[in-house]
Each structure stands twice: as structure tokens, then as C-alpha cells.
VOPAGU-2260 file (C-alpha; in pm, 1 decimal, decimal comma):
REM VOPAGU-2260
SITE   aa  ch    i         X         Y         Z
SITE  MET   A    0   12612,1   14963,8     184,3
SITE  LYS   A    1   12574,6   15085,7    -174,3
SITE  LYS   A    2   12951,7   15056,9    -226,5
SITE  VAL   A    3   12942,6   14695,9    -104,7
SITE  ILE   A    4   12657,1   14610,7    -343,2
SITE  VAL   A    5   12835,6   14778,0    -636,0
SITE  LEU   A    6   13155,9   14589,5    -555,1
SITE  PHE   A    7   12963,2   14261,6    -529,4
SITE  LEU   A    8   12792,2   14315,3    -865,8
SITE  THR   A    9   13124,2   14409,0   -1025,2
SITE  LEU   A   10   13285,8   14088,4    -901,5
SITE  ILE   A   11   12994,3   13882,4   -1036,7
SITE  THR   A   12   13026,3   14053,2   -1375,1
SITE  LEU   A   13   13400,9   13994,1   -1389,6
SITE  TYR   A   14   13355,4   13629,0   -1297,9
SITE  ALA   A   15   13084,5   13584,9   -1561,3
SITE  CYS   A   16   13306,8   13742,6   -1825,4
SITE  SER   A   17   13593,1   13514,5   -1727,7
SITE  GLU   A   18   13364,7   13214,9   -1785,3
SITE  THR   A   19   13240,8   13332,8   -2125,7
SITE  GLN   A   20   13317,3   13057,7   -2373,3
SITE  GLN   A   21   13556,5   13160,7   -2647,6
SITE  ASP   A   22   13603,0   12978,0   -2974,4
SITE  ASN   A   23   13852,0   12691,1   -2974,9
SITE  MET   A   24   13903,2   12697,9   -2600,6
SITE  LEU   A   25   13793,4   12475,6   -2314,9
SITE  SER   A   26   13612,8   12608,2   -2011,7
SITE  ARG   A   27   13727,9   12516,2   -1662,8
SITE  LYS   A   28   13434,2   12278,1   -1632,9
SITE  GLU   A   29   13516,8   12108,0   -1965,2
SITE  ILE   A   30   13876,9   12059,9   -1856,8
SITE  LYS   A   31   13759,7   11914,5   -1525,7
SITE  ASP   A   32   13518,3   11684,1   -1710,5
SITE  GLY   A   33   13794,0   11546,4   -1931,7
SITE  TRP   A   34   13736,5   11723,4   -2262,5
SITE  ILE   A   35   14028,8   11747,7   -2507,7
SITE  LEU   A   36   14062,4   12027,3   -2763,1
SITE  LEU   A   37   14124,0   11877,9   -3108,2
SITE  PHE   A   38   14175,8   12211,0   -3288,7
SITE  ASP   A   39   14345,8   12512,6   -3130,3
SITE  GLY   A   40   14219,1   12759,3   -3392,4
SITE  GLU   A   41   14569,0   12847,8   -3510,9
SITE  THR   A   42   14763,4   12537,4   -3612,2
SITE  SER   A   43   14716,4   12191,2   -3760,4
SITE  ASN   A   44   14855,0   12029,0   -3445,3
SITE  GLY   A   45   14689,7   11692,8   -3388,4
SITE  TRP   A   46   14575,3   11651,5   -3748,8
SITE  THR   A   47   14724,4   11473,2   -4046,5
SITE  SER   A   48   14637,5   11360,1   -4397,7
SITE  SER   A   49   14425,5   11048,2   -4434,3
SITE  ARG   A   50   14635,4   10962,2   -4738,6
SITE  ASN   A   51   14967,9   10908,5   -4569,0
SITE  GLY   A   52   14896,1   10946,5   -4198,3
SITE  ARG   A   53   15202,9   11164,9   -4154,9
SITE  ASP   A   54   15179,0   11514,8   -4301,9
SITE  PHE   A   55   14902,1   11770,6   -4290,1
SITE  PRO   A   56   14812,4   11876,5   -4648,7
SITE  GLU   A   57   15030,2   12164,3   -4766,8
SITE  ALA   A   58   14737,1   12327,9   -4946,3
SITE  GLY   A   59   14360,5   12295,4   -4958,8
SITE  TRP   A   60   14282,0   12299,4   -4587,4
SITE  VAL   A   61   14318,7   12658,5   -4468,0
SITE  ILE   A   62   14353,4   12757,6   -4100,9
SITE  GLU   A   63   14242,9   13117,4   -4063,6
SITE  ASP   A   64   14022,4   13330,2   -3837,4
SITE  GLY   A   65   13986,9   13048,1   -3586,6
SITE  MET   A   66   13849,6   12804,4   -3844,7
SITE  ILE   A   67   13975,5   12516,2   -4050,4
SITE  THR   A   68   13825,8   12546,7   -4398,8
SITE  LEU   A   69   13839,5   12338,2   -4713,2
SITE  ASP   A   70   13934,4   12550,9   -5015,6
SITE  ASN   A   71   13764,4   12378,8   -5309,5
SITE  THR   A   72   13967,1   12567,7   -5571,6
SITE  VAL   A   73   14290,9   12383,3   -5493,7
SITE  ARG   A   74   14398,5   12109,7   -5735,7
SITE  PRO   A   75   14479,8   11837,2   -5679,9
SITE  ARG   A   76   14235,3   11808,0   -5392,0
SITE  PRO   A   77   14403,0   11772,6   -5052,7
SITE  GLY   A   78   14189,7   11479,9   -4940,6
SITE  ASP   A   79   14038,4   11410,3   -4601,2
SITE  ILE   A   80   14211,5   11494,1   -4274,9
SITE  ILE   A   81   14214,5   11278,0   -3962,8
SITE  THR   A   82   14314,7   11314,7   -3600,4
SITE  GLU   A   83   14650,3   11171,4   -3500,5
SITE  GLU   A   84   14483,6   11000,6   -3206,0
SITE  SER   A   85   14224,4   10724,2   -3222,9
SITE  PHE   A   86   13911,1   10706,8   -3009,7
SITE  GLN   A   87   13689,8   10422,8   -2893,1
SITE  ASP   A   88   13401,7   10537,8   -2671,1
SITE  PHE   A   89   13371,1   10913,9   -2699,8
SITE  GLU   A   90   13162,1   11229,0   -2714,8
SITE  LEU   A   91   13259,6   11459,8   -3002,2
SITE  SER   A   92   13143,6   11821,2   -3025,8
SITE  LEU   A   93   13207,5   12071,5   -3304,4
SITE  ASP   A   94   13062,0   12356,1   -3508,4
SITE  PHE   A   95   13042,1   12337,6   -3887,1
SITE  ARG   A   96   12938,3   12566,3   -4171,3
SITE  ILE   A   97   12865,9   12428,5   -4518,6
SITE  ALA   A   98   12856,9   12638,2   -4833,7
SITE  GLU   A   99   12548,6   12658,9   -5054,7
SITE  ALA   A  100   12492,0   12329,9   -5243,0
SITE  GLY   A  101   12776,3   12180,0   -5039,9
SITE  ASN   A  102   12850,4   11829,8   -4915,2
SITE  SER   A  103   13089,0   11706,2   -4644,8
SITE  GLY   A  104   13090,1   11480,5   -4341,9
SITE  ILE   A  105   13237,3   11374,8   -4008,9
SITE  LYS   A  106   13349,5   11012,1   -4003,0
SITE  TYR   A  107   13436,5   10778,1   -3718,0
SITE  TYR   A  108   13497,9   10404,0   -3668,0
SITE  ILE   A  109   13693,7   10407,8   -3993,1
SITE  LEU   A  110   13839,6   10091,8   -4145,6
SITE  PRO   A  111   14221,6   10099,4   -4115,7
SITE  GLY   A  112   14393,1   10220,1   -4430,9
SITE  THR   A  113   14069,8   10356,5   -4578,3
SITE  THR   A  114   13828,1   10647,4   -4540,2
SITE  LEU   A  115   13527,5   10415,2   -4504,6
SITE  GLY   A  116   13346,9   10469,5   -4178,6
SITE  LEU   A  117   13029,1   10579,8   -4010,2
SITE  GLU   A  118   12942,1   10929,7   -4125,3
SITE  PHE   A  119   12755,4   11221,5   -3973,6
SITE  GLN   A  120   12631,4   11372,2   -4299,7
SITE  ILE   A  121   12687,4   11743,4   -4365,1
SITE  LEU   A  122   12479,6   11866,8   -4657,9
SITE  ASP   A  123   12277,6   12145,9   -4812,4
SITE  ASP   A  124   11957,0   11941,4   -4816,4
SITE  ASP   A  125   11781,0   12182,1   -5049,2
SITE  LYS   A  126   12040,0   12222,0   -5322,6
SITE  HIS   A  127   12273,1   11922,4   -5319,1
SITE  PRO   A  128   12145,4   11628,1   -5529,8
SITE  ASP   A  129   12265,0   11371,0   -5274,0
SITE  ALA   A  130   11972,8   11468,8   -5051,4
SITE  LYS   A  131   11738,4   11288,6   -5290,7
SITE  GLN   A  132   11954,5   10976,5   -5318,2
SITE  GLY   A  133   11959,7   10678,1   -5082,9
SITE  ARG   A  134   11643,8   10564,3   -4903,2
SITE  ASN   A  135   11383,7   10758,8   -4708,6
SITE  GLY   A  136   11606,7   11060,7   -4652,8
SITE  ASN   A  137   11904,3   10867,0   -4513,9
SITE  ARG   A  138   12147,6   11107,1   -4680,1
SITE  LEU   A  139   12006,6   11424,1   -4524,5
SITE  GLN   A  140   12213,8   11643,1   -4295,3
SITE  GLY   A  141   12284,3   11491,7   -3955,7
SITE  GLY   A  142   12180,9   11140,6   -4052,2
SITE  LEU   A  143   12400,4   10831,3   -4044,8
SITE  TYR   A  144   12496,7   10846,8   -4410,3
SITE  ASP   A  145   12304,7   10598,4   -4629,1
SITE  MET   A  146   12181,5   10414,1   -4320,8
SITE  ILE   A  147   11955,2   10617,2   -4092,1
SITE  PRO   A  148   11773,8   10943,9   -4172,9
SITE  PRO   A  149   11760,4   11224,9   -3917,1
SITE  ASN   A  150   11429,8   11242,5   -3731,1
SITE  PHE   A  151   11444,9   11621,5   -3727,2
SITE  GLN   A  152   11540,8   11870,8   -3996,1
SITE  GLY   A  153   11616,8   12181,0   -3791,6
SITE  SER   A  154   11941,2   12278,3   -3959,6
SITE  ASN   A  155   12053,1   12634,2   -3993,1
SITE  PRO   A  156   12086,7   12722,3   -4363,7
SITE  PRO   A  157   12411,7   12703,8   -4562,7
SITE  GLY   A  158   12649,3   12984,5   -4469,2
SITE  GLU   A  159   12540,3   12969,5   -4103,8
SITE  TRP   A  160   12691,8   12767,0   -3821,3
SITE  ASN   A  161   12543,4   12441,9   -3697,4
SITE  HIS   A  162   12648,4   12244,1   -3392,0
SITE  ALA   A  163   12713,0   11870,3   -3419,4
SITE  ARG   A  164   12756,2   11619,6   -3140,5
SITE  ILE   A  165   12827,7   11247,9   -3169,5
SITE  VAL   A  166   12803,9   11023,8   -2864,0
SITE  ALA   A  167   12937,3   10668,1   -2898,1
SITE  LYS   A  168   12942,5   10429,2   -2602,7
SITE  ASP   A  169   12930,5   10048,0   -2601,8
SITE  ASN   A  170   12810,3   10040,7   -2964,8
SITE  LYS   A  171   12518,4   10272,0   -2882,8
SITE  ILE   A  172   12549,3   10587,3   -3089,8
SITE  GLN   A  173   12364,8   10917,1   -3107,4
SITE  HIS   A  174   12383,1   11207,6   -3351,0
SITE  TRP   A  175   12279,4   11549,0   -3220,9
SITE  LEU   A  176   12223,1   11861,6   -3430,0
SITE  ASN   A  177   12179,4   12200,6   -3264,3
SITE  SER   A  178   12105,2   12035,3   -2927,8
SITE  VAL   A  179   11839,8   11799,6   -3070,2
SITE  LYS   A  180   11896,3   11422,6   -3083,7
SITE  ILE   A  181   11825,7   11324,5   -3443,7
SITE  VAL   A  182   11973,0   10972,6   -3474,2
SITE  ASP   A  183   11987,8   10694,9   -3214,7
SITE  PHE   A  184   12103,4   10341,0   -3296,3
SITE  GLU   A  185   12298,7   10038,0   -3178,9
SITE  ARG   A  186   12566,5    9876,0   -3391,1
SITE  PHE   A  187   12537,6    9501,5   -3457,5
SITE  SER   A  188   12172,5    9490,6   -3353,9
SITE  LYS   A  189   11911,3    9320,7   -3572,3
SITE  GLU   A  190   11794,0    9661,6   -3696,2
SITE  TRP   A  191   12155,0    9756,4   -3779,0
SITE  ASP   A  192   12204,1    9441,3   -3984,6
SITE  GLU   A  193   11879,5    9498,6   -4172,6
SITE  LEU   A  194   11965,7    9859,0   -4253,4
SITE  LYS   A  195   12313,6    9765,7   -4369,3
SITE  GLU   A  196   12166,5    9510,3   -4611,5
SITE  LEU   A  197   11963,9    9792,5   -4769,3
SITE  SER   A  198   12257,8   10033,5   -4787,7
SITE  LYS   A  199   12550,7   10086,2   -5026,2
SITE  PHE   A  200   12772,1    9914,4   -4766,5
SITE  ARG   A  201   12601,2    9574,6   -4785,9
SITE  THR   A  202   12896,6    9414,7   -4969,3
SITE  ASP   A  203   13158,9    9569,8   -4738,3
SITE  THR   A  204   13175,2    9299,3   -4471,2
SITE  ASN   A  205   13395,8    9497,0   -4233,0
SITE  TRP   A  206   13232,2    9836,7   -4276,3
SITE  GLY   A  207   13120,5    9977,6   -3942,5
SITE  THR   A  208   13302,5    9714,9   -3734,9
SITE  PRO   A  209   13614,7    9894,1   -3597,0
SITE  THR   A  210   13616,3    9948,6   -3222,0
SITE  GLN   A  211   13831,4   10259,8   -3250,3
SITE  SER   A  212   13969,9   10496,7   -3513,0
SITE  PRO   A  213   14067,5   10857,5   -3575,1
SITE  ILE   A  214   13803,8   11124,5   -3637,2
SITE  LEU   A  215   13787,2   11229,2   -4003,3
SITE  LEU   A  216   13679,2   11557,4   -4166,8
SITE  GLN   A  217   13581,8   11500,3   -4526,9
SITE  ASP   A  218   13706,5   11662,7   -4844,6
SITE  HIS   A  219   13403,1   11631,8   -5069,5
SITE  ALA   A  220   13525,3   11912,3   -5299,6
SITE  ASP   A  221   13287,1   12166,7   -5142,7
SITE  VAL   A  222   13368,6   12455,6   -4910,3
SITE  VAL   A  223   13314,2   12366,6   -4545,3
SITE  SER   A  224   13446,7   12517,6   -4222,0
SITE  PHE   A  225   13493,3   12370,5   -3874,5
SITE  LYS   A  226   13571,4   12516,6   -3531,9
SITE  ASN   A  227   13535,7   12434,3   -3162,1
SITE  ILE   A  228   13634,9   12071,8   -3225,0
SITE  LYS   A  229   13659,1   11892,0   -2892,5
SITE  ILE   A  230   13623,8   11537,0   -2766,2
SITE  LYS   A  231   13584,4   11349,5   -2439,5
SITE  ARG   A  232   13669,8   10984,0   -2391,4
SITE  LEU   A  233   13387,8   10791,0   -2226,7
């Protein structure tokens, strides 16, 4: 009987280990649920430059140790990178790590031929001056940049990993940070129009209107790393 119990516990342990989530990989459940891996941890496959839409930058974005990292010492700057595929309704999940006093962002619903889009702000709220710009904290980490402030400031400090999630479905959009919903809004609603009129985008008629676009990782000249980038079409 003891041998049977030991064997049973061993099998459970082996199964649990096989299900342990590794960086830049999809679990069986994620695959079944329709998730797509956007970064394999080793190559730039699926990504390109926002400047020409063809070639991944030769320098500046470094893929190493399972991360894609912006090297802010490279000149000229490499610019933003975007996914080769475009997405309409989606759930995006990724981990990011910003350097001290750093600034970056994740953009979506980008105007064609530009880098103007809705932005999940990535920022060192304590040491980057942009945190004090805008209105009522609408440039703090996790907020919809220059539009809607996060309702929770539970970020891990610079140098540590944070988890971001963006859910966009039928113009209803949520930002999540470390499993907490911090922004919730609806595009083209009365509130949306009012907020846009108070933002830096008020003169950009088409800003925020695309129904689909690539996902963009921003080169804001500060060191930032990303991993576990995955998306599911909704």
C-alpha cells in the first residue's frame, strides 16, 4: 500500500512539474484557449520596426536571457517595434521591467503610418518628470496615457518585474497591473469625448479611432525589458 501511495505522489509531482509555467512559453491550457506567443525569448520573429514595417532594428533592441530589452546607449535610437500582425479585439499579457527614472509604453489601436495610439503607460512614477505632467495623474504607470489615470498605484519598483494585461473588446477596454484592474473605459462614449478634449490629442481627429493595429513597444530612450508577451484574439 505504501508503494502505491509513493508512486501516486510521484506521478502527481511529475505532472505538476510538467505544468510549471516557463518564461516565453504557452501552457497546454493557454494553447487550448487560443493564446498566441508574440515573443519566443530567442528571436525577433513576429516583430519589425515601426519606421519601415519590414526589418527588425539591427541594434538597440537586444534579445538576451529570454528578454527583449531596449539599450539606451545606441545611437541613433532604433525606434519603436511593432508586431507583424494586427489585432482588433484582443487580450494582451506581458511582463515588463523599467529602469530607474525610466519611461516607456505599450501602444495599440495605432493610426496607420504613425506611432500614435492608445498607450498603457510604463513609468517610474517617483523619478520620471512625466508623472507630474498631464492632468490628475493621467500619465502614471498603467494609466491610459494623458487620458485616464490608474485607480491603483500598486506597481513593483523600477528594476523589478510588473505584469500588464490589456483587454479590448467592442470598444470596451481595461488595463490591468499585477492582477488588479486599474483602468476601465469605453471608446467613443460621452466620457471618452470629454477626456479627449482635455488631452494632448484633442486636435488629432483620428487619434484613438482605428479598429485594429499592431501592438507597439516604445523606444522612449530609457532601458526597459519585456518577456512573456502573448495575445488572444477575442
